[in-house]
C-alpha positions as CSV (number, residue, x, y, z in Angstrom):
1,M,2.6,-19.9,4.5
2,N,4.6,-21.4,8.7
3,Y,1.1,-23.1,10.7
4,E,2.2,-20.2,13.3
5,L,1.8,-17.7,12.2
6,T,-1.6,-18.4,10.4
7,K,-2.0,-19.7,13.8
8,E,-1.9,-16.1,15.1
9,L,-3.8,-14.8,11.8
10,K,-6.0,-17.1,12.8
11,E,-7.0,-16.0,16.7
12,V,-6.0,-12.6,15.6
13,G,-9.3,-12.7,13.8
14,F,-8.3,-13.2,10.3
15,P,-11.2,-13.8,8.3
16,Q,-11.2,-18.3,7.7
17,Y,-12.1,-18.6,4.1
18,G,-11.1,-17.1,0.5
19,E,-8.9,-18.4,-2.7
20,G,-6.3,-19.8,0.0
21,V,-5.7,-22.9,1.5
22,S,-7.7,-24.6,4.2
23,F,-6.0,-27.7,5.9
24,R,-5.7,-29.2,9.7
25,H,-3.3,-29.0,11.4
26,P,-1.4,-33.5,11.4
27,M,-1.3,-33.5,15.7
28,T,-4.3,-31.4,16.9
29,D,-6.9,-31.2,14.0
30,E,-7.2,-28.0,14.2
31,P,-9.2,-26.3,10.8
32,I,-6.8,-23.2,10.1
33,Y,-6.2,-20.9,6.8
34,A,-3.3,-19.9,4.6
35,P,-4.7,-16.5,3.3
36,T,-3.3,-15.2,-0.7
37,L,-1.1,-12.6,-1.1
38,T,-4.3,-11.1,-2.6
39,E,-6.1,-11.2,0.3
40,L,-4.0,-10.7,2.7
41,I,-2.5,-7.0,1.1
42,E,-6.6,-6.1,0.3
43,A,-7.0,-6.9,4.8
44,C,-4.1,-4.1,4.9
45,G,-5.8,-1.9,3.0
46,E,-5.0,1.7,2.3
47,D,-2.1,1.0,5.3
48,F,-0.9,-1.2,2.9
49,G,2.6,0.9,1.4
50,A,4.8,-1.8,0.1
51,L,6.3,-5.4,-0.7
52,E,10.2,-5.4,-1.4
53,R,12.5,-8.4,-1.9
54,C,15.8,-7.9,-0.1
55,I,19.2,-8.7,-1.5
56,T,19.1,-11.7,0.6
57,G,16.4,-13.2,-1.4
58,E,13.6,-12.4,1.9
59,W,10.8,-10.8,2.4
60,R,9.1,-7.7,3.4
61,A,6.5,-5.1,3.5
62,C,5.4,-1.7,4.9
63,N,2.5,0.8,5.4
64,V,2.2,3.7,4.5
65,E,4.4,5.0,7.1
66,Y,7.0,2.9,6.0
67,S,8.1,1.2,8.7
68,H,8.9,-2.4,8.0
69,T,8.0,-5.7,9.0
70,P,10.9,-8.1,9.9
71,T,12.2,-9.7,6.9
72,K,10.4,-13.6,6.0
73,D,11.2,-16.0,3.4
74,T,7.8,-15.5,1.8
75,P,6.3,-12.8,0.9
76,E,3.0,-14.0,2.5
77,E,4.3,-14.8,5.7
78,A,5.6,-10.8,5.5
79,V,2.1,-9.2,5.0
80,A,1.1,-11.2,6.9
81,C,3.2,-10.3,9.5
82,L,2.4,-6.4,8.6
83,W,-1.9,-7.4,8.8
84,L,-1.1,-8.5,11.9
85,A,1.0,-5.8,13.4
86,L,-1.8,-3.3,11.8
87,S,-4.3,-5.3,13.7
88,K,-2.6,-4.8,16.8
89,E,-2.1,-1.2,16.5
90,I,-5.9,-0.8,15.7
91,T,-6.9,-2.3,19.3
92,S,-4.4,-0.6,21.0
93,I,-6.3,2.8,20.3
């Protein structure tokens, strides 16, 4: 998962521990956590709908209402974007 996405997860409040990978950004030495696919799906809870691989080889995730995220290079990135979208919906209510 790319640095920008892991940083956004951190800023929005995704837990920074678990089975994933903890690392430090090489330029800023900032600690960052990249969660596993399982952790991301579990964090979405009952709102997680599906994860699919497109013909292009990219991935996208959707909620239970079948609203898709933009396509991403990895399944982790697709579900991370879904979690971010879901968390923004919750905070805007």
